[in-house]
N, C-alpha and C positions, 0 to 999 in steps of 0.2 A: 716279637711273638715267635718267630721262627726258632730262635735259640731256646726260648722257654719250652716250646713243644718238644724239641729234641731232648732237652734235659728231663722233661716229665715222662717221656717214653721210657727212659731208664728207670725213673722212680716207680712207674707202674709195675715193674718187675717184682718189686718188694711189697706190693699191696696184697692184702688177703682177699679171698673170695668172700663176698658178703653172705652167701648162703640164704638169701632172702631176709636177712635181719634188717630191722629198721636202722637208719643212720641219720646223721645230722651233718650239716656243713659247718666246718670250722676254718678259721684263718690262722696261719702260722704268724705269730707276732714277733718271736725272737728265738734265735738258736744259741744265744749267750747263756752261760751258766750250765749247771749239770744236767738240766732237763729242758727241752723246748717248751716255749710258752705259746698257748693258743687262745683264741677268743671265739665265742659263739655269736649268734645273731643278735643277742641282747647286749653284747659287749663284755660279758663276763669273761675274765681272763683266768686261766688255770695252767698248771704245768702237768705234763704227762710224758711217759716214756713211749717212744716209737722205735720200730726196727732201725738200728743204726745205719744200715745201708740205704734205707729210705731217707733218713735225716740228712745224709751226705748229699743227696740229689736235690734237696729242697732249698728254696730261698724264702726269705721273709716276704709275706704277702701271698704266698701260695695258699690255695684253698683245698681242703681235704674233706672228702665224704668219709665219715668215720663214726665209730661208736666208742663211748667211754666205757672201759672195761675195769674189772676188779684190779686192785693192786696199783692203781695210778697209771694204767696203760691205756693208750689210744689205739684201737684196732682200725687201721686205715684201709679203706676199700678202693678209693680212687683219688687221684690228684688232679688239680686244675691250676693253670698259671694265674698269677695275680691279676692279669688283664681280664680274666673272666668275671671279676667283680663288677665291672662296668656293664657287662652284657646282662647280668642277672638282675640289675636294678630296674 
């Protein structure tokens, strides 16, 4: 958990301010391929573009508070380590 938190502190630097916008929790499923793959709470998988510097700091299983935006982009507001999934259940 300690390593994950240090890594995600760096990732937070590349997150956007949510400006009070509604958001959803997504899980990073894969970083393979041209675009990362995410899933929502229903298990629906989708690909989306995210800030490349943010992607470099993430690992599969990380959870992102974000909003799906136009053009296949995911606006990320906050990142949580994969271990946070067990806390939220």
